[in-house]
N, C-alpha and C positions, 0 to 999 in steps of 0.2 A: 536703689541707691543714688545718692547725689555725686555727680562729675563735675569735677573742676574743669572749666572751659574758658577760651578767650573769644571774645566775640568780634568779627571783621564786618565791617559796613561799607559800601561802595553805591553811591547814587551818581551814575555818569550817563554818557549817551551811549546807548540808549538801553541800559538794562539797570534795575534795582537788585542788589545781592547783599544776603545776609549769610555768614558762615561761622559755625562753632568749631574750635579747634581744641583738642585736649593738650595736656601738658607734653604729651611725647610727639607732638606734632602732626596728628592724625586728625582728619576730618571727621567730627562727630555728627554733625548735621548741617545741612545747607538748604536754602531755596533763593530761586531768582525768577524775576519776571521781566520780559522785554517790553518795553514801552510801547503803547498803541499808537499807530499812524495809521490815518485814514487811507483807504485804498487809493492808489495813484499818488499819494503824497511821497514827498521827497525829504521828509524831515519834521521837525519839531521847534517851535519857539522856546526859549529856556523857560518862561512862565508855564508853558503847559508841561514841560519836563518836571518842573519843581512839583507842579500840582500831582502829576501822576506817581512821582516817587514818593510823596507824603502819603498818598493814599495805598500805595503799595506795601510800605515798611510794616505797618501792624500786621497785614495779612500774612506776610512773609515770616515774620517772626512767630506768629502762631503755627504756621506750617512747619517750620523747622524746628519747633522745641515740642511739638506734638509726640507724645510717648516719652520725652526725656524729662529728667530732674536736674537740670543745670544750675551750678553755681558759678557765676560770671566772674572771672578773677582780674579782667581788664578788657579793654575795648580800643581797636584799631579802626580808624575810619579815614577815606579820602577826603580832603576838605579843598583841593584845588588841582587843577590839570598837571602842572609842573612843579618843581621845588625852586621857583622864582618868586622874587618879591612881588611882581606885578601880575602873577599867574592867578585869575580869577574866573570862574563860572558859577552863575547862580544855583545850577543842577544840584552841585554838591552841598548846598545849604540844607537841604533835606535830611540827608545822611549825617552832617556835622552836627545839626541840631538835636537829632534823635540820640546821637551817641553822647554829646555833652549832657542831655538830661539824664541818661542812664547812668552815666558815670558819676554825676553829682549825687543823684538819689542813692547808689549803692556805696559811694565813696571808694571808688576803684580808679585804677590808672587809667588813663586815656592817651592814645598815642596818635595824634593827627599828622598824617602823610599825605604826599602828592599822589595823584593817580598814576603817575608815572613810576613813582618809587613802588607803588601796589602791584604794577605790573612786573617790575623788577624782581620783587620779593616773591611773587607768585611763580615766576619763572624759575628761580632759583630752587623754590621747593619743591615744584613738580618735576624738573629735570635732575635733581638731586646734586646740584652744583651749578657753577665751579667753586670750590673751596680755595679760593685764592684772594690775595688783596687787590689785584687789578685784573679786570677783563673787560672785553668789548660786549656791549649790551645792544641788541637790535630790537628796538621797540617798534612794532608794526601793529597799529590798532586803528580804529575808526578815524581819528584826527591827527594820528601820527606815525610819521616813518622816519626814525631818528636812529643813528648809529652813535652810541655814546659810549664814552670811556668811563667805567664804574670802578671807583676806589672807595674801599671800606674806610670808614672812620670809626671812632669809638662807639657811635650808637645808630649810624645810617651809612648812607653812600653819598659820596661826591660825584655827580654826573657832570662830565665835560663832553660837548657835543663835537663829534668829530666829523659826521656828514648827515645828509638826509635827503628827502625828495625835494625837488625843485619847486614842484606844484602840488599836483594831487596826491593824496597820501593813499595808504595800501587799503585802508578800509574804506575810504571814499571811492577808490577805484572797484573794489568788489561790489558796493552798492549801486554804482552806475552802471556796470555789467549786468547786476541782477534787475535793476528797472528796465533796462533794455531788452531784457528777456521777458518782461511782464511779471516778474517776482514782486512780493511785496517789501516795503522798505521797513526797517533794514533788512537787507538781503540775504545775510549770512546763513541763517537757519534754513532758508528756502533753497540756498545753494547746496547746503550740506545734504538735505533732503533729495535734492536732484541727484547729487553724486551717488548716495546710497541706492537709490532706485536705478541707477545704471549699473550697480555692483561695483563701483569704484569709489574711492575717496576723493578723486577729482575727475569730473565727467570729460571724456573726449569732446563731446559737443559743446560744452562750454568753454573749453580750451581754445576751440577753432574759433568761436565767436568772439572771444576774447582779443586773440592775435589778429582777427581780421577788424575788428573795430578800433583797436589801438592803432594799427597800421595805415589805416583809413586817415587819421588825423594829420593833417599838413599844416603845421604851425607857420604863419607867414613871417614871424620874427622871432627874436629871443624872448620877447615879453609873452608871447602866444604859449599856451599850455604844450607841454611836452611830457609824455607819459614814459618817464623812466626814472630810475634811482641812478643818483651821482655819489657813489661811495667808492673808495679805494679798495680793490681786491673783493668786490662784493661776493663773488661766488666762493670765496674762502673762507667765509665767516659762518659755515655751518655748525661749529664745534658744539656751543652750548645753547643754540636757538632750537630747542626741543619742540617738536610738534605736539608733545603732551600737553603744552601750555598754550599754544597758538592755534593748535587744531588744524583740521583740514582746510579752512578758510586760509591760513598762512600759506600752506601747501599750494593752494589754488593761486594766490597773490604773488607768490615767490615765481612760480611757473610764467604767469601773466607777463610779470615785469622782464623777467629775464628773456623771455621771447622777444619782447619789444627792443630790449638792448642788443639783440644779435644783428 
Protein backbone atom coordinates (compact mmCIF):
# COMPACT_ATOMS: atom_id res chain seq x y z
CA UNK A 1 0.00 0.00 0.00
CA UNK A 2 1.28 3.45 -0.90
CA UNK A 3 1.91 5.60 2.18
CA UNK A 4 1.89 9.40 2.12
CA UNK A 5 4.97 10.77 3.88
CA UNK A 6 7.11 13.86 4.32
CA UNK A 7 10.89 13.63 4.00
CA UNK A 8 13.35 15.37 6.31
CA UNK A 9 17.04 15.72 5.42
CA UNK A 10 19.93 17.01 7.53
CA UNK A 11 23.62 17.09 6.60
CA UNK A 12 25.38 18.69 9.54
CA UNK A 13 28.45 18.10 11.68
CA UNK A 14 28.86 15.08 12.01
CA UNK A 15 25.80 13.10 10.87
CA UNK A 16 23.94 12.49 7.62
CA UNK A 17 20.24 11.92 8.39
CA UNK A 18 17.05 11.16 6.46
CA UNK A 19 13.62 10.58 8.01
CA UNK A 20 10.16 9.86 6.64
CA UNK A 21 7.15 10.99 8.69
CA UNK A 22 3.51 10.15 7.99
CA UNK A 23 0.59 12.58 8.03
CA UNK A 24 -0.11 11.73 11.69
CA UNK A 25 3.38 12.82 12.77
CA UNK A 26 4.74 9.31 13.28
CA UNK A 27 8.15 8.17 12.07
CA UNK A 28 7.64 5.87 9.10
CA UNK A 29 11.34 5.17 8.48
CA UNK A 30 14.71 6.74 9.12
CA UNK A 31 18.42 6.20 8.55
CA UNK A 32 21.52 8.05 9.65
CA UNK A 33 25.27 7.71 9.45
CA UNK A 34 28.00 9.39 11.47
CA UNK A 35 30.76 10.89 9.35
CA UNK A 36 34.08 9.05 9.51
CA UNK A 37 37.01 10.69 11.26
CA UNK A 38 40.43 9.04 11.13
CA UNK A 39 41.60 7.51 14.44
CA UNK A 40 43.22 10.20 16.56
CA UNK A 41 41.54 12.95 14.57
CA UNK A 42 39.51 15.72 16.20
CA UNK A 43 37.32 16.85 13.34
CA UNK A 44 36.84 17.19 9.60
CA UNK A 45 37.28 20.03 7.15
CA UNK A 46 34.10 21.23 5.46
CA UNK A 47 35.10 19.85 2.06
CA UNK A 48 35.48 16.38 3.58
CA UNK A 49 32.09 16.67 5.30
CA UNK A 50 30.48 17.68 2.02
CA UNK A 51 32.10 14.72 0.25
CA UNK A 52 30.94 12.20 2.86
CA UNK A 53 27.40 13.60 3.03
CA UNK A 54 27.12 13.41 -0.78
CA UNK A 55 28.17 9.74 -0.71
CA UNK A 56 25.96 8.89 2.27
CA UNK A 57 22.64 10.29 1.06
CA UNK A 58 21.86 7.71 -1.69
CA UNK A 59 22.77 4.81 0.63
CA UNK A 60 20.61 6.15 3.45
CA UNK A 61 17.64 6.79 1.16
CA UNK A 62 17.85 3.20 -0.10
CA UNK A 63 18.13 1.90 3.45
CA UNK A 64 15.20 3.95 4.78
CA UNK A 65 12.89 3.15 1.84
CA UNK A 66 13.56 -0.60 1.81
CA UNK A 67 10.28 -2.49 2.19
CA UNK A 68 8.18 0.71 1.87
CA UNK A 69 6.10 2.23 -0.90
CA UNK A 70 6.22 5.94 -0.12
CA UNK A 71 4.56 8.86 -1.86
CA UNK A 72 6.54 11.94 -0.82
CA UNK A 73 4.25 14.96 -0.31
CA UNK A 74 6.87 17.46 0.82
CA UNK A 75 10.48 17.85 1.91
CA UNK A 76 12.12 19.71 4.77
CA UNK A 77 15.87 20.29 4.80
CA UNK A 78 18.47 22.09 6.93
CA UNK A 79 20.32 24.57 4.73
CA UNK A 80 22.24 26.74 7.23
CA UNK A 81 23.30 26.61 10.90
CA UNK A 82 21.09 29.41 12.30
CA UNK A 83 18.17 31.54 11.06
CA UNK A 84 20.46 34.49 10.35
CA UNK A 85 21.22 36.17 7.04
CA UNK A 86 24.98 35.58 7.31
CA UNK A 87 24.75 32.01 8.63
CA UNK A 88 26.50 29.58 6.26
CA UNK A 89 28.24 26.21 6.33
CA UNK A 90 29.19 24.21 3.19
CA UNK A 91 28.21 20.85 4.75
CA UNK A 92 24.54 21.77 4.38
CA UNK A 93 24.87 22.12 0.59
CA UNK A 94 24.78 18.33 0.20
CA UNK A 95 21.36 17.98 1.78
CA UNK A 96 20.02 21.20 0.27
CA UNK A 97 20.98 20.19 -3.27
CA UNK A 98 19.56 16.70 -2.84
CA UNK A 99 16.28 18.07 -1.45
CA UNK A 100 15.89 20.75 -4.13
CA UNK A 101 16.43 18.18 -6.87
CA UNK A 102 13.79 15.81 -5.47
CA UNK A 103 11.31 18.65 -4.92
CA UNK A 104 11.77 19.87 -8.49
CA UNK A 105 11.45 16.35 -9.92
CA UNK A 106 8.25 15.49 -8.05
CA UNK A 107 6.84 19.05 -8.03
CA UNK A 108 6.28 19.01 -4.27
CA UNK A 109 6.74 21.68 -1.57
CA UNK A 110 10.20 22.30 -0.16
CA UNK A 111 10.78 23.86 3.26
CA UNK A 112 14.32 25.09 3.91
CA UNK A 113 15.03 25.78 7.58
CA UNK A 114 18.10 26.28 9.72
CA UNK A 115 19.74 23.47 11.66
CA UNK A 116 18.86 25.31 14.87
CA UNK A 117 15.17 25.42 13.92
CA UNK A 118 15.47 21.73 13.04
CA UNK A 119 16.64 21.02 16.60
CA UNK A 120 13.76 23.05 17.98
CA UNK A 121 11.11 21.29 15.91
CA UNK A 122 12.57 17.88 16.80
CA UNK A 123 12.61 18.74 20.51
CA UNK A 124 9.00 19.96 20.48
CA UNK A 125 7.92 16.85 18.55
CA UNK A 126 9.74 14.33 20.75
CA UNK A 127 8.84 16.04 24.05
CA UNK A 128 5.21 16.59 23.10
CA UNK A 129 5.35 20.33 23.70
CA UNK A 130 5.39 23.02 24.85
CA UNK A 131 2.12 24.03 23.21
CA UNK A 132 2.44 27.75 23.84
CA UNK A 133 3.29 30.92 21.96
CA UNK A 134 6.46 31.80 23.90
CA UNK A 135 8.92 29.53 25.71
CA UNK A 136 12.61 29.09 26.45
CA UNK A 137 14.60 26.78 24.21
CA UNK A 138 17.95 25.38 25.37
CA UNK A 139 19.89 24.35 22.26
CA UNK A 140 22.80 22.15 23.34
CA UNK A 141 24.52 20.51 20.36
CA UNK A 142 27.94 20.02 18.83
CA UNK A 143 28.61 23.65 17.97
CA UNK A 144 25.95 25.42 20.00
CA UNK A 145 24.99 26.05 23.60
CA UNK A 146 22.33 28.74 23.41
CA UNK A 147 19.39 29.75 25.55
CA UNK A 148 16.78 31.21 23.20
CA UNK A 149 13.37 32.81 23.54
CA UNK A 150 11.17 31.01 21.00
CA UNK A 151 8.08 32.85 19.78
CA UNK A 152 5.67 31.24 17.34
CA UNK A 153 4.95 33.12 14.12
CA UNK A 154 2.53 32.18 11.36
CA UNK A 155 4.88 29.70 9.70
CA UNK A 156 7.90 29.28 11.97
CA UNK A 157 9.56 30.58 15.15
CA UNK A 158 11.25 33.85 15.96
CA UNK A 159 14.37 33.03 18.00
CA UNK A 160 16.00 35.62 20.26
CA UNK A 161 19.23 34.82 22.08
CA UNK A 162 18.96 35.15 25.86
CA UNK A 163 22.24 33.58 26.91
CA UNK A 164 24.83 30.99 26.02
CA UNK A 165 28.28 29.60 26.60
CA UNK A 166 31.18 32.04 26.74
CA UNK A 167 33.59 29.72 24.98
CA UNK A 168 33.34 25.96 24.56
CA UNK A 169 29.96 24.53 23.51
CA UNK A 170 28.29 21.52 25.14
CA UNK A 171 29.04 19.15 22.27
CA UNK A 172 32.62 20.36 21.98
CA UNK A 173 33.04 19.80 25.71
CA UNK A 174 31.75 16.25 25.39
CA UNK A 175 34.08 15.55 22.45
CA UNK A 176 37.10 16.93 24.31
CA UNK A 177 36.37 14.67 27.25
CA UNK A 178 35.91 11.70 24.95
CA UNK A 179 39.15 12.32 23.07
CA UNK A 180 40.99 12.74 26.39
CA UNK A 181 39.63 9.31 27.40
CA UNK A 182 40.98 7.82 24.16
CA UNK A 183 37.57 7.52 22.47
CA UNK A 184 36.98 8.15 18.74
CA UNK A 185 35.75 11.52 17.48
CA UNK A 186 32.91 12.50 17.56
CA UNK A 187 32.76 11.01 21.04
CA UNK A 188 29.02 10.98 21.70
CA UNK A 189 28.22 7.40 20.57
CA UNK A 190 31.32 5.99 22.29
CA UNK A 191 30.44 7.76 25.55
CA UNK A 192 26.89 6.41 25.34
CA UNK A 193 28.29 2.90 24.86
CA UNK A 194 30.64 3.40 27.83
CA UNK A 195 27.70 4.53 29.96
CA UNK A 196 25.62 1.51 28.91
CA UNK A 197 28.48 -0.85 29.71
CA UNK A 198 28.57 0.62 33.21
CA UNK A 199 24.84 -0.07 33.56
CA UNK A 200 24.16 3.66 33.80
CA UNK A 201 23.15 6.34 31.34
CA UNK A 202 26.00 8.47 32.71
CA UNK A 203 29.16 6.74 33.90
CA UNK A 204 30.48 7.60 37.36
CA UNK A 205 34.00 7.19 35.99
CA UNK A 206 33.36 9.66 33.21
CA UNK A 207 31.73 12.10 35.64
CA UNK A 208 34.83 12.03 37.82
CA UNK A 209 37.12 12.59 34.85
CA UNK A 210 35.02 15.53 33.62
CA UNK A 211 35.09 17.32 36.96
CA UNK A 212 38.79 16.61 37.41
CA UNK A 213 39.71 17.91 33.96
CA UNK A 214 37.41 20.93 34.06
CA UNK A 215 38.60 22.09 37.47
CA UNK A 216 42.23 21.69 36.44
CA UNK A 217 41.78 24.50 33.92
CA UNK A 218 43.12 27.74 35.42
CA UNK A 219 42.54 30.59 32.97
CA UNK A 220 44.95 33.45 33.45
CA UNK A 221 42.53 36.12 32.30
CA UNK A 222 39.00 36.86 31.10
CA UNK A 223 40.14 36.03 27.57
CA UNK A 224 41.20 32.47 28.40
CA UNK A 225 38.82 29.53 28.19
CA UNK A 226 36.43 29.05 31.06
CA UNK A 227 34.28 25.96 31.01
CA UNK A 228 30.93 27.08 32.33
CA UNK A 229 27.58 28.24 31.13
CA UNK A 230 26.54 31.83 31.80
CA UNK A 231 22.74 31.84 31.74
CA UNK A 232 20.22 33.20 34.21
CA UNK A 233 18.57 30.60 36.48
CA UNK A 234 20.31 27.79 34.59
CA UNK A 235 19.14 25.04 36.95
CA UNK A 236 15.51 26.09 36.62
CA UNK A 237 15.26 25.52 32.86
CA UNK A 238 14.50 21.79 32.91
CA UNK A 239 10.80 22.16 31.97
CA UNK A 240 10.77 21.24 28.28
CA UNK A 241 14.41 20.31 27.71
CA UNK A 242 13.48 16.64 27.40
CA UNK A 243 16.24 14.04 27.34
CA UNK A 244 14.16 12.12 24.79
CA UNK A 245 15.56 14.50 22.21
CA UNK A 246 18.99 15.39 23.55
CA UNK A 247 19.65 11.88 24.90
CA UNK A 248 22.16 10.72 27.47
CA UNK A 249 24.90 12.99 26.16
CA UNK A 250 22.84 16.04 27.15
CA UNK A 251 22.44 14.56 30.61
CA UNK A 252 26.18 13.98 30.76
CA UNK A 253 27.07 17.46 29.52
CA UNK A 254 24.58 19.10 31.89
CA UNK A 255 26.08 17.27 34.86
CA UNK A 256 29.58 18.25 33.82
CA UNK A 257 28.79 21.94 33.37
CA UNK A 258 26.79 22.15 36.60
CA UNK A 259 29.63 20.47 38.47
CA UNK A 260 32.11 23.04 37.18
CA UNK A 261 29.76 25.88 38.11
CA UNK A 262 29.50 24.79 41.74
